[in-house]
C-alpha positions as CSV (number, residue, x, y, z in Angstrom):
1,X,0.1,0.0,-0.1
2,X,1.4,3.3,-0.8
3,X,1.7,6.4,1.4
4,X,-1.4,8.6,1.1
5,X,-2.9,11.2,2.9
6,X,-6.6,10.9,4.4
7,X,-8.4,14.2,4.9
8,X,-10.6,13.9,7.9
9,X,-13.1,16.2,6.9
10,X,-16.3,14.4,7.4
11,X,-18.9,17.4,6.4
12,X,-19.7,15.1,2.8
13,X,-20.5,12.0,4.5
14,X,-23.8,10.7,5.8
15,X,-24.3,11.1,9.3
16,X,-23.5,8.1,11.3
17,X,-26.5,6.4,12.7
18,X,-26.8,6.5,16.5
19,X,-24.8,3.6,18.1
20,X,-26.3,0.9,20.4
21,X,-25.9,1.5,24.0
22,X,-24.5,-1.0,26.0
23,X,-26.0,-1.3,29.7
24,X,-23.9,-3.8,31.5
25,X,-20.6,-5.5,31.8
26,X,-21.9,-8.7,30.8
27,X,-23.7,-7.2,27.5
28,X,-20.2,-5.4,26.9
29,X,-18.5,-8.9,27.4
30,X,-21.1,-10.8,25.0
31,X,-21.2,-7.9,22.1
32,X,-17.2,-8.0,22.0
33,X,-17.0,-12.0,21.9
34,X,-19.4,-12.1,19.1
35,X,-17.7,-9.4,17.1
36,X,-14.3,-10.6,17.8
37,X,-15.2,-14.3,16.5
38,X,-15.8,-12.7,13.2
39,X,-12.9,-10.4,13.3
40,X,-10.4,-13.2,13.3
41,X,-11.4,-14.1,9.8
42,X,-9.1,-12.2,7.8
43,X,-6.8,-11.0,10.4
44,X,-3.8,-12.7,8.3
45,X,-4.6,-11.2,5.1
46,X,-5.0,-7.4,6.6
47,X,-1.8,-7.9,8.3
48,X,0.0,-9.3,5.2
49,X,-1.8,-6.4,2.7
50,X,-1.7,-3.6,5.4
51,X,-5.6,-3.4,5.0
52,X,-7.0,-0.9,7.5
53,X,-10.1,-2.5,9.6
54,X,-12.6,0.2,8.6
55,X,-15.3,-2.2,8.5
56,X,-14.7,-3.8,11.9
57,X,-14.2,-0.3,13.6
58,X,-17.8,0.8,12.4
59,X,-19.2,-2.5,13.7
60,X,-17.7,-2.3,17.1
61,X,-19.3,1.6,17.0
62,X,-22.7,0.7,15.9
63,X,-22.7,-2.2,18.5
64,X,-21.8,0.6,21.4
65,X,-18.3,-0.7,22.2
66,X,-16.9,2.8,22.3
67,X,-19.6,3.9,25.1
68,X,-18.9,1.2,27.6
69,X,-17.2,3.2,30.0
70,X,-19.3,6.4,29.8
71,X,-20.4,6.9,33.7
72,X,-23.9,6.0,34.6
73,X,-24.7,9.3,35.4
74,X,-24.4,10.2,31.8
75,X,-26.2,7.3,30.3
76,X,-23.3,4.7,30.2
77,X,-22.5,1.5,31.7
78,X,-19.7,2.6,33.4
79,X,-18.2,-0.8,33.3
80,X,-15.6,-2.1,35.7
81,X,-11.5,-2.2,34.9
82,X,-11.9,-5.9,35.0
83,X,-14.7,-5.8,32.0
84,X,-12.3,-3.0,30.1
85,X,-9.4,-5.6,30.2
86,X,-11.5,-8.6,29.3
87,X,-12.9,-6.9,26.1
88,X,-9.3,-5.7,25.0
89,X,-8.1,-9.2,25.7
90,X,-10.9,-10.7,23.5
91,X,-10.5,-8.1,20.7
92,X,-6.9,-8.8,20.9
93,X,-6.6,-12.6,20.5
94,X,-8.6,-12.1,17.5
95,X,-6.7,-9.2,15.7
96,X,-4.3,-7.0,17.7
97,X,-4.3,-4.3,15.6
98,X,-8.0,-3.8,16.3
99,X,-7.3,-4.3,20.1
100,X,-5.0,-1.7,20.0
101,X,-7.0,1.0,18.0
102,X,-9.5,1.9,20.9
103,X,-7.0,2.1,23.2
104,X,-6.7,5.8,23.3
105,X,-10.2,6.6,23.1
106,X,-10.5,4.5,26.7
107,X,-7.6,6.3,28.2
108,X,-8.7,9.8,27.1
109,X,-12.4,9.3,27.8
110,X,-12.3,9.7,31.7
111,X,-10.4,12.9,31.3
112,X,-14.2,14.2,30.2
113,X,-15.1,14.3,33.7
114,X,-12.5,17.0,34.2
115,X,-14.4,19.5,33.0
116,X,-17.5,21.5,33.7
117,X,-20.8,19.5,34.0
118,X,-21.9,21.0,30.7
119,X,-18.7,19.8,28.7
120,X,-19.3,16.3,30.6
121,X,-23.1,16.0,29.3
122,X,-22.1,17.1,25.9
123,X,-19.1,15.0,25.0
124,X,-20.5,11.7,26.9
125,X,-23.7,12.2,24.8
126,X,-21.4,12.3,21.8
127,X,-19.6,9.2,23.0
128,X,-22.8,7.3,23.5
129,X,-24.1,8.5,20.0
130,X,-21.0,6.7,18.5
131,X,-18.3,9.5,18.6
132,X,-14.8,8.3,18.6
133,X,-11.5,9.6,20.4
134,X,-8.2,9.0,18.6
135,X,-4.6,9.9,19.3
136,X,-2.3,12.7,18.2
137,X,0.0,13.9,21.3
138,X,3.4,12.1,20.5
139,X,5.8,13.5,18.3
140,X,8.5,11.7,16.3
141,X,11.6,14.0,17.6
142,X,14.4,13.1,19.7
143,X,13.1,15.1,22.8
144,X,11.5,13.2,25.7
145,X,8.3,12.5,25.2
146,X,6.5,14.8,26.8
147,X,8.4,17.8,25.5
148,X,6.2,19.0,22.6
149,X,7.3,21.1,19.4
150,X,3.9,22.3,18.4
151,X,2.9,25.7,18.5
152,X,-0.2,27.0,20.3
153,X,-2.1,30.2,19.8
154,X,-4.8,31.7,22.2
155,X,-7.6,33.3,20.0
156,X,-10.9,34.3,20.5
157,X,-13.3,31.2,21.7
158,X,-10.4,28.6,21.4
159,X,-7.0,27.9,20.2
160,X,-5.0,27.5,17.0
161,X,-2.8,24.5,16.9
162,X,0.4,24.2,14.4
163,X,2.4,20.7,14.6
164,X,3.0,17.6,13.4
165,X,2.3,14.5,15.5
166,X,3.4,10.7,15.3
167,X,2.3,7.3,16.5
168,X,-1.4,8.8,16.3
169,X,-3.3,5.2,16.7
170,X,-7.0,5.8,15.9
171,X,-6.9,9.1,14.8
172,X,-7.8,8.4,11.0
173,X,-10.9,6.7,12.6
174,X,-11.6,9.4,14.9
175,X,-14.3,12.1,15.4
176,X,-12.0,13.6,18.2
177,X,-8.4,13.9,17.9
178,X,-6.7,14.8,21.1
179,X,-3.4,16.5,21.8
180,X,-1.7,17.4,25.0
181,X,0.0,20.7,26.0
182,X,1.8,21.2,29.0
183,X,1.8,25.1,29.4
184,X,-1.7,25.6,30.8
185,X,-2.1,28.1,33.6
186,X,-3.0,25.1,35.9
187,X,-1.0,22.4,34.6
188,X,-1.5,20.0,31.5
189,X,-4.1,20.0,29.2
190,X,-5.9,18.0,26.6
191,X,-7.4,19.4,23.4
192,X,-10.1,17.6,21.4
193,X,-9.6,18.7,17.8
194,X,-12.8,18.1,15.8
195,X,-11.9,15.5,12.7
196,X,-13.5,17.7,10.4
197,X,-11.6,21.0,11.5
198,X,-9.9,23.0,8.9
199,X,-6.4,22.2,8.2
200,X,-6.2,18.7,10.0
201,X,-4.9,16.2,7.9
202,X,-3.8,12.4,8.8
203,X,-1.2,10.5,6.6
204,X,-1.7,6.8,6.6
205,X,2.2,6.2,6.8
206,X,2.6,3.8,9.8
207,X,5.1,1.3,8.4
208,X,6.1,-0.6,11.5
209,X,6.9,-4.3,11.2
210,X,4.1,-5.1,13.6
211,X,0.5,-3.7,14.3
212,X,0.6,-2.9,10.9
213,X,-3.0,-1.9,10.6
214,X,-3.4,0.4,13.7
215,X,-3.1,3.4,11.4
216,X,-0.3,4.8,14.0
217,X,0.8,7.4,11.6
218,X,1.1,10.9,11.1
219,X,-1.1,13.8,12.0
220,X,-0.5,17.3,10.6
221,X,-2.3,20.5,12.1
222,X,-2.2,23.8,10.3
223,X,-3.5,26.4,12.5
224,X,-6.4,23.9,13.6
225,X,-8.9,25.7,15.5
226,X,-10.1,23.9,18.9
227,X,-12.8,25.6,20.7
228,X,-12.5,26.2,24.6
229,X,-15.4,24.0,25.4
230,X,-12.8,21.0,23.9
231,X,-10.3,21.7,26.4
232,X,-9.7,19.9,29.5
233,X,-7.5,19.4,32.6
234,X,-5.4,16.2,32.7
235,X,-4.4,16.0,36.3
236,X,-6.4,14.2,39.1
237,X,-9.5,15.8,40.2
238,X,-12.1,15.2,43.0
239,X,-14.4,13.8,40.2
240,X,-11.6,11.9,38.6
241,X,-9.0,10.8,41.3
242,X,-7.5,7.8,39.7
243,X,-4.2,8.7,37.3
244,X,-5.4,8.3,33.8
245,X,-2.2,6.4,32.9
246,X,-3.3,3.4,34.9
247,X,-6.0,2.3,32.7
248,X,-4.0,3.1,29.5
249,X,-1.4,0.6,30.9
250,X,-3.9,-2.0,31.6
251,X,-5.3,-1.9,28.3
252,X,-1.6,-2.5,26.8
253,X,-1.5,-5.6,29.3
254,X,-4.5,-6.8,28.1
255,X,-3.2,-6.4,24.3
256,X,-0.3,-8.2,25.2
257,X,-2.3,-11.4,26.6
258,X,-4.5,-11.5,23.9
259,X,-1.4,-11.5,21.7
260,X,0.0,-14.6,23.8
261,X,-3.6,-16.3,23.6
262,X,-3.4,-15.9,20.0
263,X,-0.3,-17.2,19.7
264,X,-0.9,-20.2,21.4
265,X,-4.2,-21.0,19.7
266,X,-2.2,-20.6,16.3
267,X,0.7,-22.8,17.4
268,X,-1.7,-25.8,18.5
269,X,-3.6,-25.5,15.2
270,X,0.0,-25.8,13.2
271,X,1.2,-28.3,15.7
272,X,-1.7,-30.7,15.2
273,X,-2.2,-30.2,11.3
274,X,1.2,-29.6,10.0
275,X,4.1,-31.1,12.3
276,X,5.9,-33.8,11.0
277,X,7.7,-36.4,13.6
278,X,11.2,-36.0,14.0
279,X,13.5,-38.8,13.0
280,X,14.3,-39.9,16.4
281,X,10.5,-39.7,17.9
282,X,9.2,-43.0,18.7
283,X,5.5,-41.4,18.5
284,X,3.4,-40.7,15.6
285,X,2.5,-37.1,14.2
286,X,3.0,-34.3,16.7
287,X,3.0,-36.3,19.9
288,X,6.7,-35.8,20.6
289,X,7.1,-35.4,24.5
290,X,9.6,-32.2,24.1
291,X,6.7,-30.5,22.2
292,X,4.1,-31.3,24.6
293,X,6.3,-30.5,27.8
294,X,7.2,-27.2,26.3
295,X,4.0,-26.2,25.2
296,X,2.7,-26.5,28.8
297,X,5.4,-24.3,29.9
298,X,4.1,-21.6,27.4
299,X,0.7,-22.4,28.6
300,X,1.5,-21.8,32.5
301,X,3.5,-18.3,31.2
302,X,0.5,-16.9,28.9
303,X,-2.3,-18.3,31.9
304,X,-0.3,-16.5,34.7
305,X,-0.1,-13.4,32.7
306,X,-3.9,-13.6,32.3
307,X,-4.2,-13.9,35.9
308,X,-1.9,-10.9,36.8
309,X,-4.3,-9.1,34.2
310,X,-7.2,-9.8,36.3
311,X,-5.7,-9.1,39.6
312,X,-4.5,-5.5,38.3
313,X,-7.8,-4.6,36.9
314,X,-9.6,-5.4,40.2
315,X,-6.6,-3.6,42.1
316,X,-7.7,-0.6,39.6
317,X,-11.5,-1.1,40.6
318,X,-10.7,-1.3,44.2
319,X,-9.1,2.4,44.4
320,X,-12.1,3.4,42.0
321,X,-14.2,2.7,44.9
322,X,-11.8,4.1,47.7
323,X,-9.3,6.1,46.3
324,X,-6.6,6.2,49.0
325,X,-3.1,6.7,48.5
326,X,-2.4,3.0,49.4
327,X,-4.9,1.9,47.2
328,X,-3.8,3.7,44.2
329,X,-0.1,2.5,45.0
330,X,-1.4,-1.1,45.0
331,X,-3.1,-0.5,41.4
332,X,0.0,1.0,40.0
333,X,2.5,-1.8,41.4
334,X,-0.1,-4.5,40.0
335,X,-0.4,-3.0,36.7
336,X,3.4,-2.5,36.4
337,X,3.9,-6.1,37.2
338,X,1.1,-7.3,34.9
339,X,2.9,-5.4,32.2
340,X,6.2,-6.8,32.4
341,X,4.9,-10.5,32.9
342,X,2.4,-10.0,29.9
343,X,5.0,-8.6,27.6
344,X,7.5,-11.3,28.5
345,X,4.8,-13.9,27.6
346,X,3.5,-12.5,24.4
347,X,7.3,-12.2,22.9
348,X,8.7,-14.9,24.3
349,X,5.9,-17.7,23.0
350,X,5.7,-15.6,19.7
351,X,9.3,-16.4,19.1
352,X,10.0,-19.7,20.7
353,X,7.0,-21.6,19.4
354,X,9.0,-22.0,16.3
355,X,11.3,-24.2,17.8
356,X,8.7,-26.6,18.3
357,X,7.7,-26.8,14.7
358,X,10.4,-26.6,11.8
359,X,11.2,-24.4,9.0
360,X,7.8,-25.0,7.1
361,X,6.1,-22.9,9.9
362,X,7.9,-20.0,8.4
363,X,6.2,-20.1,5.1
364,X,4.7,-16.8,4.3
365,X,1.3,-18.7,3.4
366,X,1.0,-19.5,7.3
367,X,1.5,-15.8,8.4
368,X,2.7,-17.0,12.0
369,X,5.6,-14.4,11.8
370,X,2.9,-11.7,12.4
371,X,2.6,-12.9,16.1
372,X,6.2,-12.2,17.0
373,X,6.2,-9.0,14.8
374,X,2.7,-7.8,16.6
375,X,4.6,-8.9,20.0
376,X,7.6,-7.3,19.7
377,X,6.4,-3.9,18.2
378,X,3.6,-3.4,21.0
379,X,6.1,-4.2,24.0
380,X,8.0,-1.2,22.9
381,X,5.1,1.4,23.9
382,X,7.1,2.1,27.3
383,X,10.1,0.9,28.2
384,X,10.2,-2.1,30.6
385,X,13.7,-1.3,31.9
386,X,12.4,1.7,33.7
387,X,9.3,-0.2,35.1
388,X,12.1,-2.7,36.7
389,X,13.8,-0.1,37.8
390,X,11.0,1.5,39.7
391,X,9.6,-1.5,40.9
392,X,13.2,-2.9,42.3
393,X,13.7,0.4,44.2
394,X,10.3,-0.1,45.6
395,X,10.7,-3.5,46.6
396,X,14.4,-3.2,47.8
397,X,14.5,0.0,49.0
398,X,11.1,0.9,49.6
399,X,11.0,3.9,47.3
400,X,7.5,4.8,46.4
401,X,7.4,5.8,42.6
402,X,6.2,9.4,42.5
403,X,2.6,10.0,41.0
404,X,4.3,11.4,38.0
405,X,6.2,8.3,37.2
406,X,5.2,6.2,34.7
407,X,5.1,2.5,35.9
């Protein structure tokens, strides 16, 4: 697929029908499970040909997936973190690119509660009708991650932004394209640019070796107007006391677990249908004891990561009910632990299961390489070396990671 620009102006498009409103955790899981089963078909081809999952994202939208975290007071199901983790795990086990696309939507959505009551009512209503939030806050520079080069100008009724962003996962599918500015009078703010704003263009130029169809490319802002009503505080508030990064990291864990589970599913299928017995193997077909034993080890590692995912999600839910410093710290540590275990499980199994097969498993027709490419690419979203450092400093020296530390 050649690089091309995609104007996000939607004025010529027919209005999207109002989305279904999911009303419970069980319904969210059931809807996601049904859709994910259909998404699995074609995942290999979409990866091979870099075909963006437009139809699948519209299906998720129509089914109400993007609205499940809207607070109950604004008409949503306000599903638990356990449910958020589960639906992302389910999606990612079917197609991890589809699993990653809504991650930023769920990450940024709670910040709507940091606005005024009028802002919350307006934005949450849009989300329930089917509006999607993308991402455009990172930049492909050598600066620190949150040191931005964009230019922001205050004008009557809002702001003008000019800049170039990268890793814009979900932006090409979005109705709201957010970016962050750290220089607000009261701290960092998030700005939600309207997708049909004049001067906003997305380049479909993501060419990563893995997660190929997340459309995590470039967003270009050329004096794009963002109204004051689309600006929200980022820091924790009395209405939203949990660090927003916790949910973002939890979803990354769920994506890794989904990838790892997808590897096991495909590896088992290949071993059953394609493996030949080695010359020294007295057993027929795939029943080599070393293969069986090693597959069992992989299964334990993936299952352990899944258990840690659920534990971390439960810790977030506990902190939401009682947001004390101790409960929030417990949740942060649990999510960091799970992030490391899940990343290691996905990358290891996606790499090493080839040792249980043979050279034929590397043939392009099987598409099994995509699992390692997806796992390796996704594992690099935040450096695990720093998580290990902060966790080690806490477990060994009792040094509590500061609230601004991303673990």
